[in-house]
C-alpha positions in Angstrom: 84.1 32.1 117.7 85.6 28.6 118.3 89.2 27.7 118.1 90.4 24.2 117.4 94.0 24.8 118.5 95.4 22.6 121.3 97.6 24.5 123.7 100.0 21.9 125.2 99.9 23.5 128.6 101.8 21.2 131.0 102.9 18.6 128.5 106.4 17.2 129.3 109.1 15.8 127.0 110.8 13.0 129.0 113.2 10.7 127.3 115.2 7.6 128.4 118.2 9.7 129.5 115.9 11.7 131.8 114.5 8.5 133.3 118.0 7.0 133.8 119.2 10.2 135.5 116.3 10.3 137.9 116.6 6.6 138.7 120.3 7.1 139.4 119.5 9.9 141.9 116.7 7.9 143.5 119.1 5.0 144.1 121.8 7.3 145.6 122.1 8.6 149.1 121.1 12.1 148.0 117.6 13.0 146.9 117.0 16.7 147.5 120.6 17.9 148.0 124.0 16.6 147.3 126.4 16.4 144.3 123.7 16.2 141.6 122.0 19.3 142.8 125.3 21.1 143.1 126.3 20.1 139.6 123.0 21.2 138.2 123.3 24.6 139.9 126.8 25.1 138.6 125.8 24.1 135.1 122.7 26.3 135.1 124.7 29.3 136.4 127.3 28.8 133.6 124.6 28.4 130.9 122.8 31.7 131.8 126.0 33.6 132.6 125.3 34.0 136.3 127.7 33.8 139.2 125.4 31.6 141.2 122.2 29.6 140.9 120.0 28.1 143.6 117.7 25.1 143.0 114.2 25.3 144.5 111.6 22.7 145.5 109.0 24.2 143.2 108.3 26.9 140.7 106.3 28.7 143.4 109.3 28.8 145.7 111.5 30.1 142.8 109.1 32.9 141.9 108.8 33.8 145.6 112.6 34.0 145.9 112.8 36.1 142.7 110.2 38.5 144.1 112.3 38.9 147.3 115.5 39.3 145.3 113.9 42.1 143.2 112.8 43.9 146.4 109.1 43.8 145.4 106.7 44.7 148.1 103.8 47.0 149.1 103.2 49.7 146.5 104.5 47.6 143.6 102.3 46.1 140.9 103.2 42.9 139.1 101.6 42.1 135.8 101.0 38.4 135.3 99.3 36.5 132.4 95.7 35.4 133.0 96.5 32.0 131.6 98.8 30.7 134.3 99.0 28.8 137.5 98.0 30.7 140.7 101.6 30.6 141.9 102.5 33.3 139.4 100.2 35.8 141.2 100.8 34.4 144.7 104.6 35.1 144.5 103.8 38.8 144.2 101.2 38.6 146.9 103.5 36.8 149.3 105.7 39.9 149.4 102.8 42.4 149.6 102.8 43.5 145.9 99.5 43.9 144.0 98.7 41.8 141.0 97.3 42.9 137.6 96.1 40.2 135.3 96.9 40.6 131.6 94.7 38.9 129.1 96.5 36.6 126.6 95.4 35.9 123.1 97.1 32.9 121.6 
């Protein structure tokens, strides 16, 4: 059976406001920390109803921190989709948990 459905995996939506915001940060004295990051963390925490939020350098780092925060480790099994980036499984492995791949059927 052949499917003719395009799965837009990794497709971004970037508009002129996004480009202007990035340009402003690149021209500032702060690239990876500073007031823009602090403002983003505060806005994100407020949006999701959390007391705090922490920006990470990558999705891999964020998943790793989430696994640590959840207390995952040896003896735990984390189910991850088979259609994913390897970081999804690696975050569990970094803390010693086992990984079970779940098949996806779009």
